[in-house]
DRENDO-1510 file (C-alpha; in Angstrom, 1 decimal, always signed):
<recs>
REC; n; res; u; v; w
REC; 1; UNK; -4.1; -25.6; +5.3 .
REC; 2; UNK; -1.4; -26.3; +2.9 .
REC; 3; UNK; +1.0; -23.3; +4.1 .
REC; 4; UNK; +5.4; -23.6; +5.2 .
REC; 5; UNK; +5.9; -23.2; +8.7 .
REC; 6; UNK; +8.3; -20.2; +7.6 .
REC; 7; UNK; +4.2; -18.5; +6.7 .
REC; 8; UNK; +2.7; -19.7; +10.1 .
REC; 9; UNK; +5.8; -17.9; +11.8 .
REC; 10; UNK; +5.8; -14.8; +9.3 .
REC; 11; UNK; +2.4; -14.5; +10.4 .
REC; 12; UNK; +2.3; -15.4; +14.3 .
REC; 13; UNK; +5.4; -15.3; +15.1 .
REC; 14; UNK; +6.6; -12.4; +17.4 .
REC; 15; UNK; +3.0; -12.2; +18.9 .
REC; 16; UNK; +1.7; -15.6; +19.2 .
REC; 17; UNK; +4.4; -18.3; +18.9 .
REC; 18; UNK; +8.4; -18.9; +19.1 .
REC; 19; UNK; +10.1; -20.6; +17.6 .
REC; 20; UNK; +12.5; -23.2; +20.1 .
REC; 21; UNK; +13.9; -25.5; +17.3 .
REC; 22; UNK; +14.5; -27.0; +13.7 .
REC; 23; UNK; +14.3; -25.4; +10.7 .
REC; 24; UNK; +10.6; -24.4; +9.3 .
REC; 25; UNK; +11.1; -24.2; +5.6 .
REC; 26; UNK; +8.8; -27.0; +5.0 .
REC; 27; UNK; +5.6; -27.4; +4.5 .
REC; 28; UNK; +2.9; -27.9; +6.8 .
REC; 29; UNK; -0.8; -30.0; +6.3 .
REC; 30; UNK; -3.7; -30.5; +8.7 .
REC; 31; UNK; -3.6; -28.6; +12.6 .
REC; 32; UNK; -4.8; -30.9; +14.8 .
REC; 33; UNK; -4.7; -31.1; +18.8 .
REC; 34; UNK; -2.6; -34.0; +20.3 .
REC; 35; UNK; -3.7; -36.6; +21.4 .
REC; 36; UNK; -1.8; -39.4; +23.3 .
REC; 37; UNK; -3.9; -42.5; +22.0 .
REC; 38; UNK; -4.7; -41.6; +18.3 .
REC; 39; UNK; -2.6; -44.1; +16.1 .
REC; 40; UNK; -2.4; -42.2; +13.0 .
REC; 41; UNK; -1.1; -38.3; +12.4 .
REC; 42; UNK; -1.7; -36.7; +9.1 .
REC; 43; UNK; +1.3; -36.1; +6.8 .
REC; 44; UNK; +3.1; -32.9; +7.6 .
REC; 45; UNK; +0.6; -32.4; +10.5 .
REC; 46; UNK; +0.9; -29.4; +13.2 .
REC; 47; UNK; +0.1; -30.4; +16.1 .
REC; 48; UNK; -1.1; -28.4; +19.5 .
REC; 49; UNK; +0.6; -30.4; +22.3 .
REC; 50; UNK; -1.8; -29.1; +24.7 .
REC; 51; UNK; -1.4; -30.9; +28.1 .
REC; 52; UNK; +1.5; -32.6; +26.7 .
REC; 53; UNK; +4.3; -34.2; +28.7 .
REC; 54; UNK; +7.2; -36.4; +28.3 .
REC; 55; UNK; +8.1; -34.1; +25.2 .
REC; 56; UNK; +11.6; -36.3; +23.9 .
REC; 57; UNK; +9.0; -39.7; +23.6 .
REC; 58; UNK; +6.5; -37.2; +22.3 .
REC; 59; UNK; +8.8; -35.8; +19.5 .
REC; 60; UNK; +10.3; -38.8; +18.7 .
REC; 61; UNK; +6.7; -40.8; +18.2 .
REC; 62; UNK; +5.5; -37.5; +16.4 .
REC; 63; UNK; +8.5; -37.6; +14.2 .
REC; 64; UNK; +7.8; -41.3; +12.7 .
REC; 65; UNK; +4.2; -40.5; +11.9 .
REC; 66; UNK; +6.1; -37.5; +9.6 .
REC; 67; UNK; +4.5; -34.5; +11.5 .
REC; 68; UNK; +5.5; -31.1; +10.6 .
REC; 69; UNK; +6.4; -29.8; +13.9 .
REC; 70; UNK; +4.6; -29.8; +17.8 .
REC; 71; UNK; +3.6; -26.3; +19.5 .
REC; 72; UNK; +3.8; -26.4; +23.3 .
REC; 73; UNK; +3.1; -23.8; +26.2 .
REC; 74; UNK; +6.0; -21.9; +26.9 .
REC; 75; UNK; +7.7; -21.8; +29.1 .
REC; 76; UNK; +8.9; -25.0; +28.7 .
REC; 77; UNK; +12.9; -26.4; +29.3 .
REC; 78; UNK; +14.7; -27.6; +26.6 .
REC; 79; UNK; +16.8; -30.0; +27.7 .
REC; 80; UNK; +19.4; -32.4; +27.3 .
REC; 81; UNK; +17.1; -35.0; +26.5 .
REC; 82; UNK; +14.4; -32.8; +24.8 .
REC; 83; UNK; +17.2; -31.2; +22.6 .
REC; 84; UNK; +18.9; -34.8; +21.4 .
REC; 85; UNK; +15.5; -35.8; +20.4 .
REC; 86; UNK; +14.7; -32.8; +18.2 .
REC; 87; UNK; +18.3; -33.3; +17.2 .
REC; 88; UNK; +17.6; -36.5; +16.2 .
REC; 89; UNK; +14.6; -36.2; +14.4 .
REC; 90; UNK; +14.9; -32.7; +12.7 .
REC; 91; UNK; +11.2; -32.1; +14.3 .
REC; 92; UNK; +9.9; -28.4; +14.5 .
REC; 93; UNK; +9.3; -27.4; +17.9 .
REC; 94; UNK; +7.4; -24.4; +18.6 .
REC; 95; UNK; +6.6; -22.3; +21.6 .
REC; 96; UNK; +3.1; -20.7; +22.1 .
REC; 97; UNK; +3.6; -17.3; +24.3 .
REC; 98; UNK; +2.6; -17.0; +27.6 .
REC; 99; UNK; -1.2; -15.1; +27.3 .
REC; 100; UNK; -2.2; -16.5; +24.0 .
REC; 101; UNK; -4.8; -18.9; +23.7 .
REC; 102; UNK; -4.8; -22.0; +21.7 .
REC; 103; UNK; -7.9; -21.4; +20.6 .
REC; 104; UNK; -6.4; -18.0; +18.8 .
REC; 105; UNK; -3.5; -20.0; +17.4 .
REC; 106; UNK; -6.1; -22.7; +16.4 .
REC; 107; UNK; -8.4; -20.6; +14.6 .
REC; 108; UNK; -6.0; -18.5; +13.2 .
REC; 109; UNK; -4.2; -21.5; +11.7 .
REC; 110; UNK; -7.6; -23.2; +10.4 .
REC; 111; UNK; -8.1; -19.8; +8.7 .
REC; 112; UNK; -4.9; -20.7; +6.3 .
REC; 113; UNK; -4.4; -17.8; +3.9 .
REC; 114; UNK; -8.0; -16.6; +3.3 .
REC; 115; UNK; -7.7; -13.1; +4.0 .
REC; 116; UNK; -10.5; -11.1; +5.6 .
REC; 117; UNK; -13.0; -8.7; +4.9 .
REC; 118; UNK; -12.1; -5.6; +6.4 .
REC; 119; UNK; -15.3; -4.7; +6.3 .
REC; 120; UNK; -16.1; -7.6; +9.1 .
REC; 121; UNK; -14.7; -5.4; +11.5 .
REC; 122; UNK; -17.3; -2.9; +11.6 .
REC; 123; UNK; -19.7; -5.8; +11.2 .
REC; 124; UNK; -18.4; -6.9; +15.0 .
REC; 125; UNK; -18.1; -3.7; +16.3 .
REC; 126; UNK; -21.8; -3.7; +15.6 .
REC; 127; UNK; -22.8; -7.3; +17.4 .
REC; 128; UNK; -20.7; -5.8; +20.1 .
REC; 129; UNK; -22.8; -2.9; +20.1 .
REC; 130; UNK; -26.0; -4.8; +20.4 .
REC; 131; UNK; -24.0; -7.5; +23.2 .
REC; 132; UNK; -23.7; -4.1; +25.5 .
REC; 133; UNK; -25.8; -2.1; +24.1 .
REC; 134; UNK; -24.1; +1.3; +23.7 .
REC; 135; UNK; -21.8; +2.7; +20.8 .
REC; 136; UNK; -18.8; +1.0; +20.0 .
REC; 137; UNK; -15.5; +1.8; +18.3 .
REC; 138; UNK; -12.8; -0.3; +17.9 .
REC; 139; UNK; -8.8; +1.0; +18.3 .
REC; 140; UNK; -5.9; +0.2; +17.5 .
REC; 141; UNK; -2.7; +0.9; +20.4 .
REC; 142; UNK; -2.2; +4.8; +19.3 .
REC; 143; UNK; -5.7; +5.4; +19.7 .
REC; 144; UNK; -6.2; +5.4; +15.8 .
REC; 145; UNK; -10.1; +4.4; +15.1 .
REC; 146; UNK; -10.3; +1.4; +13.3 .
REC; 147; UNK; -13.9; +0.4; +12.8 .
REC; 148; UNK; -16.9; +1.4; +14.8 .
REC; 149; UNK; -20.3; +0.5; +15.2 .
REC; 150; UNK; -24.0; +2.2; +14.4 .
REC; 151; UNK; -26.3; +4.2; +17.1 .
REC; 152; UNK; -23.7; +6.8; +17.1 .
REC; 153; UNK; -26.1; +9.3; +17.4 .
REC; 154; UNK; -26.6; +7.9; +20.8 .
REC; 155; UNK; -23.2; +9.1; +22.0 .
REC; 156; UNK; -22.3; +12.3; +22.5 .
REC; 157; UNK; -20.2; +15.8; +20.6 .
REC; 158; UNK; -16.5; +13.6; +21.6 .
REC; 159; UNK; -17.5; +10.8; +20.2 .
REC; 160; UNK; -18.4; +12.7; +16.7 .
REC; 161; UNK; -14.7; +14.0; +16.7 .
REC; 162; UNK; -13.2; +10.5; +17.6 .
REC; 163; UNK; -15.2; +9.1; +14.2 .
REC; 164; UNK; -14.2; +12.2; +12.3 .
REC; 165; UNK; -10.5; +12.5; +13.8 .
REC; 166; UNK; -10.7; +9.0; +13.7 .
REC; 167; UNK; -8.6; +8.6; +17.3 .
REC; 168; UNK; -9.6; +9.1; +21.4 .
REC; 169; UNK; -9.1; +12.5; +22.6 .
REC; 170; UNK; -6.0; +13.4; +25.1 .
REC; 171; UNK; -8.4; +13.9; +27.6 .
REC; 172; UNK; -10.0; +10.5; +27.7 .
REC; 173; UNK; -6.8; +8.6; +27.9 .
REC; 174; UNK; -5.5; +11.4; +30.9 .
REC; 175; UNK; -8.1; +9.8; +32.7 .
REC; 176; UNK; -7.3; +6.9; +35.7 .
REC; 177; UNK; -3.9; +6.3; +33.5 .
REC; 178; UNK; -5.9; +4.5; +30.3 .
REC; 179; UNK; -2.5; +3.4; +28.9 .
REC; 180; UNK; -1.4; +1.9; +31.7 .
REC; 181; UNK; -4.7; +0.4; +32.5 .
REC; 182; UNK; -4.7; -1.5; +29.5 .
REC; 183; UNK; -1.3; -2.3; +29.4 .
REC; 184; UNK; -2.1; -4.6; +32.6 .
REC; 185; UNK; -5.8; -5.5; +32.5 .
REC; 186; UNK; -7.9; -8.0; +30.9 .
REC; 187; UNK; -11.2; -6.9; +32.6 .
REC; 188; UNK; -13.1; -4.0; +31.1 .
REC; 189; UNK; -13.0; -0.8; +33.3 .
REC; 190; UNK; -14.7; +2.4; +33.3 .
REC; 191; UNK; -13.4; +6.0; +32.2 .
REC; 192; UNK; -15.6; +8.9; +33.7 .
REC; 193; UNK; -16.6; +11.4; +31.7 .
REC; 194; UNK; -15.0; +14.4; +30.8 .
REC; 195; UNK; -18.0; +16.8; +30.7 .
REC; 196; UNK; -21.2; +17.5; +31.9 .
REC; 197; UNK; -22.1; +17.2; +28.3 .
REC; 198; UNK; -19.9; +13.7; +27.7 .
REC; 199; UNK; -20.9; +10.1; +28.7 .
REC; 200; UNK; -18.1; +7.7; +30.5 .
REC; 201; UNK; -16.5; +5.1; +28.5 .
REC; 202; UNK; -16.3; +1.5; +29.5 .
REC; 203; UNK; -12.9; +0.0; +27.8 .
REC; 204; UNK; -11.6; -3.3; +27.7 .
REC; 205; UNK; -8.2; -4.6; +26.2 .
REC; 206; UNK; -7.1; -6.7; +23.1 .
REC; 207; UNK; -4.4; -8.9; +23.4 .
REC; 208; UNK; -2.9; -11.9; +22.1 .
REC; 209; UNK; +0.2; -13.2; +23.2 .
REC; 210; UNK; +0.7; -10.7; +26.2 .
REC; 211; UNK; +0.8; -8.0; +23.4 .
REC; 212; UNK; -1.5; -5.5; +23.4 .
REC; 213; UNK; -3.2; -5.4; +20.0 .
REC; 214; UNK; -5.7; -2.5; +20.7 .
REC; 215; UNK; -8.9; -1.8; +23.0 .
REC; 216; UNK; -12.5; -1.4; +22.4 .
REC; 217; UNK; -14.7; +1.5; +23.9 .
REC; 218; UNK; -18.3; +1.5; +24.8 .
REC; 219; UNK; -19.9; +5.0; +25.5 .
REC; 220; UNK; -22.1; +3.2; +28.4 .
REC; 221; UNK; -24.4; +5.5; +30.5 .
REC; 222; UNK; -24.4; +3.3; +33.5 .
REC; 223; UNK; -22.0; +0.6; +34.2 .
REC; 224; UNK; -22.1; -2.6; +32.0 .
REC; 225; UNK; -24.1; -5.3; +33.9 .
REC; 226; UNK; -22.0; -8.9; +34.9 .
REC; 227; UNK; -23.4; -10.4; +31.6 .
REC; 228; UNK; -22.5; -7.5; +29.8 .
REC; 229; UNK; -19.5; -7.3; +30.9 .
REC; 230; UNK; -18.5; -10.4; +30.6 .
REC; 231; UNK; -19.7; -10.8; +26.8 .
REC; 232; UNK; -17.7; -7.5; +26.3 .
REC; 233; UNK; -14.5; -9.7; +27.8 .
REC; 234; UNK; -15.6; -12.3; +25.5 .
REC; 235; UNK; -15.5; -9.7; +22.4 .
REC; 236; UNK; -12.8; -8.3; +23.3 .
REC; 237; UNK; -11.0; -12.4; +22.4 .
REC; 238; UNK; -12.5; -12.4; +18.7 .
REC; 239; UNK; -11.2; -8.6; +18.2 .
REC; 240; UNK; -7.9; -10.0; +18.8 .
REC; 241; UNK; -8.7; -13.0; +16.2 .
REC; 242; UNK; -9.5; -10.4; +13.9 .
REC; 243; UNK; -6.8; -8.1; +14.5 .
REC; 244; UNK; -4.5; -11.0; +14.0 .
REC; 245; UNK; -5.6; -12.3; +10.5 .
REC; 246; UNK; -6.2; -8.4; +9.4 .
REC; 247; UNK; -2.1; -8.5; +10.4 .
REC; 248; UNK; -1.2; -11.7; +8.9 .
REC; 249; UNK; -3.1; -10.6; +5.7 .
REC; 250; UNK; -1.4; -7.5; +5.6 .
REC; 251; UNK; +1.9; -9.2; +5.7 .
REC; 252; UNK; +1.2; -11.6; +2.9 .
REC; 253; UNK; +0.5; -8.6; +0.7 .
REC; 254; UNK; +3.4; -6.9; +1.7 .
REC; 255; UNK; +5.7; -9.6; +1.5 .
REC; 256; UNK; +4.1; -10.5; -2.0 .
REC; 257; UNK; +4.3; -6.7; -3.0 .
REC; 258; UNK; +8.1; -6.6; -1.8 .
REC; 259; UNK; +9.2; -9.9; -3.5 .
REC; 260; UNK; +7.9; -8.2; -7.1 .
REC; 261; UNK; +9.4; -4.8; -6.6 .
REC; 262; UNK; +12.8; -6.3; -5.9 .
REC; 263; UNK; +12.3; -8.5; -8.9 .
REC; 264; UNK; +11.3; -5.3; -11.1 .
REC; 265; UNK; +14.1; -3.2; -9.5 .
REC; 266; UNK; +16.8; -6.0; -10.2 .
REC; 267; UNK; +15.6; -6.7; -13.7 .
REC; 268; UNK; +14.2; -10.3; -13.1 .
REC; 269; UNK; +11.5; -11.0; -16.3 .
REC; 270; UNK; +8.3; -11.0; -15.8 .
REC; 271; UNK; +8.2; -9.5; -12.7 .
REC; 272; UNK; +7.6; -5.5; -13.5 .
REC; 273; UNK; +4.5; -7.0; -15.7 .
REC; 274; UNK; +3.4; -8.9; -12.3 .
REC; 275; UNK; +2.7; -5.5; -11.0 .
REC; 276; UNK; +1.3; -4.2; -13.8 .
REC; 277; UNK; +4.1; -1.6; -14.4 .
REC; 278; UNK; +4.3; -0.7; -18.8 .
REC; 279; UNK; +5.8; +2.2; -20.8 .
REC; 280; UNK; +8.2; +4.9; -18.9 .
REC; 281; UNK; +8.4; +4.7; -15.2 .
REC; 282; UNK; +10.6; +6.6; -12.3 .
REC; 283; UNK; +12.2; +4.8; -9.2 .
REC; 284; UNK; +11.7; +6.9; -5.9 .
REC; 285; UNK; +13.8; +5.6; -2.6 .
REC; 286; UNK; +13.1; +7.3; +0.1 .
REC; 287; UNK; +15.2; +7.3; +3.2 .
REC; 288; UNK; +15.1; +9.0; +6.7 .
REC; 289; UNK; +17.1; +11.7; +8.7 .
REC; 290; UNK; +17.3; +9.3; +11.8 .
REC; 291; UNK; +18.8; +6.2; +9.7 .
REC; 292; UNK; +22.2; +6.4; +11.3 .
REC; 293; UNK; +21.9; +4.3; +14.1 .
REC; 294; UNK; +21.7; +1.3; +14.9 .
REC; 295; UNK; +17.7; -0.7; +13.7 .
REC; 296; UNK; +15.5; -0.4; +16.7 .
REC; 297; UNK; +12.0; -2.7; +16.2 .
REC; 298; UNK; +10.5; +1.4; +16.7 .
REC; 299; UNK; +12.3; +2.9; +14.1 .
REC; 300; UNK; +11.1; -0.4; +11.7 .
REC; 301; UNK; +7.3; +0.0; +12.8 .
REC; 302; UNK; +8.3; +3.8; +11.7 .
REC; 303; UNK; +9.4; +2.9; +8.3 .
REC; 304; UNK; +6.9; +0.8; +7.4 .
REC; 305; UNK; +4.2; +3.1; +8.8 .
REC; 306; UNK; +6.0; +5.9; +5.9 .
REC; 307; UNK; +5.6; +3.2; +3.3 .
REC; 308; UNK; +2.0; +2.1; +3.8 .
REC; 309; UNK; +1.8; +6.5; +4.3 .
REC; 310; UNK; +3.6; +6.8; +0.6 .
REC; 311; UNK; +1.6; +3.6; -1.2 .
REC; 312; UNK; -1.6; +5.3; +0.0 .
REC; 313; UNK; -0.5; +9.0; -1.0 .
REC; 314; UNK; +0.5; +7.6; -4.9 .
REC; 315; UNK; -2.9; +5.5; -5.0 .
REC; 316; UNK; -5.0; +8.6; -4.8 .
REC; 317; UNK; -2.7; +10.8; -7.1 .
REC; 318; UNK; -1.0; +8.0; -9.3 .
REC; 319; UNK; -2.8; +4.8; -9.6 .
REC; 320; UNK; -0.4; +2.2; -10.6 .
REC; 321; UNK; +2.5; +2.9; -8.6 .
REC; 322; UNK; +4.1; +0.0; -6.5 .
REC; 323; UNK; +5.5; +0.6; -3.0 .
REC; 324; UNK; +7.9; -1.8; -0.7 .
REC; 325; UNK; +10.1; -1.1; +2.0 .
REC; 326; UNK; +13.6; -3.0; +1.5 .
REC; 327; UNK; +16.1; -3.3; +4.2 .
REC; 328; UNK; +15.9; +0.6; +5.4 .
REC; 329; UNK; +14.3; +2.2; +1.7 .
REC; 330; UNK; +11.3; +2.6; +0.5 .
REC; 331; UNK; +11.4; +2.3; -2.5 .
REC; 332; UNK; +8.2; +3.2; -4.9 .
REC; 333; UNK; +7.5; +2.7; -8.7 .
REC; 334; UNK; +5.6; +5.5; -10.6 .
REC; 335; UNK; +4.3; +5.5; -14.1 .
REC; 336; UNK; +6.1; +9.1; -14.9 .
REC; 337; UNK; +9.3; +10.6; -14.8 .
REC; 338; UNK; +10.9; +14.3; -14.8 .
REC; 339; UNK; +8.9; +17.2; -12.8 .
REC; 340; UNK; +5.8; +15.3; -12.4 .
REC; 341; UNK; +7.6; +12.6; -10.7 .
REC; 342; UNK; +9.7; +15.6; -8.5 .
REC; 343; UNK; +6.4; +16.8; -7.6 .
REC; 344; UNK; +4.6; +14.3; -6.4 .
REC; 345; UNK; +7.8; +13.5; -3.8 .
REC; 346; UNK; +8.0; +16.7; -3.1 .
REC; 347; UNK; +4.4; +17.3; -2.1 .
REC; 348; UNK; +4.5; +14.1; -0.8 .
REC; 349; UNK; +7.0; +15.4; +2.0 .
REC; 350; UNK; +5.3; +18.6; +2.5 .
REC; 351; UNK; +1.9; +16.8; +3.0 .
REC; 352; UNK; +3.4; +14.9; +5.9 .
REC; 353; UNK; +6.1; +16.8; +7.5 .
REC; 354; UNK; +4.9; +16.1; +11.1 .
REC; 355; UNK; +4.6; +12.3; +9.9 .
REC; 356; UNK; +7.6; +11.3; +8.1 .
REC; 357; UNK; +11.0; +12.8; +8.1 .
REC; 358; UNK; +12.2; +11.6; +4.7 .
REC; 359; UNK; +14.6; +12.3; +2.0 .
REC; 360; UNK; +13.7; +10.7; -1.6 .
REC; 361; UNK; +16.1; +10.7; -4.5 .
REC; 362; UNK; +14.5; +9.6; -7.7 .
REC; 363; UNK; +15.8; +7.7; -10.9 .
REC; 364; UNK; +14.4; +8.4; -14.1 .
REC; 365; UNK; +17.2; +6.6; -16.4 .
REC; 366; UNK; +15.9; +4.2; -19.1 .
REC; 367; UNK; +15.1; +0.6; -17.2 .
REC; 368; UNK; +14.5; +0.1; -13.4 .
REC; 369; UNK; +17.4; -1.5; -12.3 .
REC; 370; UNK; +19.4; +2.0; -13.5 .
REC; 371; UNK; +16.8; +3.9; -11.9 .
REC; 372; UNK; +17.1; +2.2; -8.8 .
REC; 373; UNK; +20.8; +3.4; -8.8 .
REC; 374; UNK; +20.3; +6.8; -10.0 .
REC; 375; UNK; +17.5; +6.9; -7.3 .
REC; 376; UNK; +20.1; +5.7; -4.3 .
REC; 377; UNK; +22.8; +8.0; -5.8 .
REC; 378; UNK; +20.7; +10.9; -5.3 .
REC; 379; UNK; +19.4; +9.3; -1.6 .
REC; 380; UNK; +23.0; +9.5; -0.6 .
REC; 381; UNK; +24.1; +12.9; -1.5 .
REC; 382; UNK; +20.2; +13.8; -0.1 .
REC; 383; UNK; +21.8; +12.4; +3.2 .
REC; 384; UNK; +25.2; +13.9; +2.7 .
REC; 385; UNK; +26.5; +17.3; +4.5 .
REC; 386; UNK; +26.3; +18.9; +1.0 .
REC; 387; UNK; +22.8; +20.5; +0.4 .
REC; 388; UNK; +19.7; +21.1; +2.1 .
REC; 389; UNK; +17.3; +19.6; -0.1 .
REC; 390; UNK; +15.0; +17.0; +0.9 .
REC; 391; UNK; +13.9; +15.8; -2.8 .
REC; 392; UNK; +16.2; +16.0; -5.7 .
REC; 393; UNK; +16.8; +14.2; -9.0 .
REC; 394; UNK; +20.1; +11.8; -9.9 .
REC; 395; UNK; +20.5; +14.4; -12.5 .
REC; 396; UNK; +20.3; +17.6; -10.8 .
REC; 397; UNK; +23.1; +16.0; -7.9 .
REC; 398; UNK; +25.3; +14.2; -10.7 .
REC; 399; UNK; +28.2; +16.5; -9.7 .
REC; 400; UNK; +28.0; +16.0; -5.5 .
REC; 401; UNK; +27.7; +12.5; -6.7 .
REC; 402; UNK; +30.9; +12.3; -8.3 .
REC; 403; UNK; +32.7; +13.9; -5.1 .
REC; 404; UNK; +31.3; +11.3; -2.6 .
REC; 405; UNK; +32.5; +8.7; -5.3 .
REC; 406; UNK; +35.8; +10.4; -5.0 .
REC; 407; UNK; +36.0; +11.2; -1.7 .
REC; 408; UNK; +35.0; +6.6; -1.2 .
REC; 409; UNK; +37.6; +6.3; -3.9 .
REC; 410; UNK; +40.7; +8.1; -1.6 .
REC; 411; UNK; +39.2; +7.1; +1.3 .
REC; 412; UNK; +39.8; +3.6; -0.1 .
REC; 413; UNK; +43.3; +3.9; -1.4 .
REC; 414; UNK; +44.2; +5.8; +2.0 .
REC; 415; UNK; +44.6; +8.7; -0.3 .
REC; 416; UNK; +44.3; +12.7; +1.2 .
REC; 417; UNK; +45.1; +16.5; +0.1 .
REC; 418; UNK; +48.2; +16.7; -1.8 .
REC; 419; UNK; +50.9; +19.2; -3.4 .
REC; 420; UNK; +50.1; +23.0; -2.7 .
REC; 421; UNK; +46.8; +22.1; -0.5 .
REC; 422; UNK; +48.9; +19.3; +1.6 .
REC; 423; UNK; +51.1; +21.6; +2.4 .
REC; 424; UNK; +48.3; +24.7; +3.5 .
REC; 425; UNK; +46.7; +21.8; +6.0 .
REC; 426; UNK; +49.8; +21.3; +7.3 .
REC; 427; UNK; +50.6; +25.0; +7.6 .
REC; 428; UNK; +47.0; +25.2; +9.8 .
REC; 429; UNK; +47.4; +22.7; +12.1 .
REC; 430; UNK; +51.2; +23.6; +12.6 .
REC; 431; UNK; +50.5; +27.8; +13.1 .
REC; 432; UNK; +46.6; +27.4; +14.1 .
REC; 433; UNK; +45.9; +29.6; +10.4 .
REC; 434; UNK; +42.8; +29.7; +8.2 .
REC; 435; UNK; +45.1; +30.0; +4.7 .
REC; 436; UNK; +42.6; +27.1; +3.6 .
REC; 437; UNK; +39.5; +28.4; +4.4 .
REC; 438; UNK; +40.9; +31.9; +2.8 .
REC; 439; UNK; +41.7; +30.0; +0.0 .
REC; 440; UNK; +38.0; +28.4; -0.4 .
REC; 441; UNK; +36.8; +31.9; +0.2 .
REC; 442; UNK; +38.4; +33.1; -2.7 .
REC; 443; UNK; +38.0; +30.5; -5.0 .
REC; 444; UNK; +34.0; +30.9; -4.4 .
REC; 445; UNK; +34.1; +34.0; -5.0 .
REC; 446; UNK; +35.8; +33.3; -8.1 .
REC; 447; UNK; +38.7; +35.8; -7.0 .
REC; 448; UNK; +36.6; +38.5; -5.9 .
REC; 449; UNK; +38.6; +39.3; -3.3 .
REC; 450; UNK; +36.1; +42.5; -1.9 .
REC; 451; UNK; +33.6; +39.5; -1.6 .
REC; 452; UNK; +36.1; +36.7; -0.1 .
REC; 453; UNK; +37.5; +39.1; +2.7 .
REC; 454; UNK; +33.6; +39.6; +3.8 .
REC; 455; UNK; +33.2; +35.8; +3.9 .
REC; 456; UNK; +36.1; +35.4; +6.3 .
REC; 457; UNK; +35.0; +38.6; +7.7 .
REC; 458; UNK; +38.4; +40.4; +7.5 .
REC; 459; UNK; +39.5; +43.9; +5.9 .
REC; 460; UNK; +40.5; +43.5; +1.9 .
REC; 461; UNK; +44.3; +44.5; +3.0 .
REC; 462; UNK; +44.4; +41.3; +5.8 .
REC; 463; UNK; +42.9; +39.2; +3.3 .
REC; 464; UNK; +45.2; +40.5; +0.1 .
REC; 465; UNK; +47.9; +39.5; +3.0 .
REC; 466; UNK; +46.5; +35.6; +3.0 .
REC; 467; UNK; +46.8; +35.5; -0.5 .
REC; 468; UNK; +50.5; +36.3; -0.8 .
REC; 469; UNK; +51.1; +33.8; +2.0 .
REC; 470; UNK; +49.0; +30.8; +0.6 .
REC; 471; UNK; +50.9; +31.4; -2.6 .
REC; 472; UNK; +54.4; +31.4; -0.5 .
REC; 473; UNK; +53.9; +28.5; +1.9 .
REC; 474; UNK; +51.5; +26.6; -0.6 .
REC; 475; UNK; +53.9; +27.3; -3.8 .
REC; 476; UNK; +50.6; +27.9; -5.4 .
REC; 477; UNK; +50.4; +29.6; -8.9 .
REC; 478; UNK; +47.0; +31.7; -7.9 .
REC; 479; UNK; +46.7; +33.0; -11.8 .
REC; 480; UNK; +47.0; +28.6; -13.1 .
REC; 481; UNK; +43.2; +27.7; -13.8 .
REC; 482; UNK; +44.3; +24.3; -13.4 .
REC; 483; UNK; +46.4; +24.9; -10.1 .
REC; 484; UNK; +42.5; +26.5; -8.9 .
REC; 485; UNK; +40.8; +23.7; -10.5 .
REC; 486; UNK; +43.2; +20.8; -8.8 .
REC; 487; UNK; +43.1; +22.9; -5.4 .
REC; 488; UNK; +39.1; +23.3; -5.5 .
REC; 489; UNK; +38.6; +19.6; -6.4 .
REC; 490; UNK; +40.5; +18.4; -3.5 .
REC; 491; UNK; +39.0; +21.2; -0.6 .
REC; 492; UNK; +35.2; +19.8; -2.0 .
REC; 493; UNK; +36.5; +15.9; -2.0 .
REC; 494; UNK; +38.7; +16.1; +1.6 .
REC; 495; UNK; +36.8; +19.1; +3.5 .
REC; 496; UNK; +32.8; +18.5; +4.7 .
REC; 497; UNK; +32.4; +22.2; +3.8 .
</recs>
């Protein structure tokens, strides 16, 4: 196998395995079953402790034989004796989650890093079709169709809609509370036909370690025989194994891409070349409008799905792009600059508006590290309250970015409005006045009293009176261009309007 326990946990953790103790950074060799009579254990072996008892003694024995780790069935109590043995030996202890099978984890670990072929899932659907004598679809938990078998012409019009739309329609899902049954049942169950010209469906959950990975749908005219039902149930375990391998393979690919993209954005030698990036590139930084709160699993999944969607979009319109999710931001390195990069980002958000609530900053300076900094800078402006745009190049929002920098600097130094503007703020706060609002309107209107008075909905004579009060209270020379510039700058730095 020759991987690391950390990689094993990255691939299978959360679904099949849980780290109970130890540092998983070390390498792991073979995967073996626990044999209490064996005198020898392969070096750096990961031992599956099926039926193991007296865990403290087993931990010490495996450590003397240079095993990498031990997997035990959860739940397991890590009492003082077991904790002492683990601390003494440093052996890694992993727990197999309830609902997961030893066969699943054994087969996945034995498969190592060889990625499965995506077409294999279609071949598996064909095999299940032959077993149950009915057309098959294999679907994700959100009802997306992952694969389908042949013989779909024997089904009905709804199945054709499913294949074309890649999703099971709600009328089937709403019957007999299908979602709830998939969440709790491991045996196949039947869903009635929704109209006279459609067929009933037999459905079975695809599950591993208590996690629902998907479902298999058979458009069967009659209930399955006991033998067919057992074959359908067994097939779900094979599909679970395949989906776990696909997930592990995708996660491995994502990690490699993330490492290379992060390296290229930081300017590490060789990273851009390994990604095949040549010539002039732009960096897109996509953030999300809901990112103000704490992270949740659903938010992380949403961001990853948005990254995958952007990667798919760019692969069709601009091959050679590289996309990854880093922290809360999706970064894309695209082999184009200027208006073309702006057009790409705009078209992507327009096409995915119902699924991706994103904002994209674009940096196209020379050098990827500088472009990434510019893209982050543009994204920050888009996230502020000063613009309604969803896409912007850094060069087009430089003034807004500078104002945000000044706001940060002032906040760090504990500074606020000074001089005439400070006096006007104090007056408005004490008297409930609107001199600051009127000054802003006058400055925005470039001194046009008619336009400024209309903006604040008062008569021109009333507005002229307010201007005199601004000059008196603020000790403000309205005819001094430097005084006007200072007031305008402070208004933009210290207020959200």
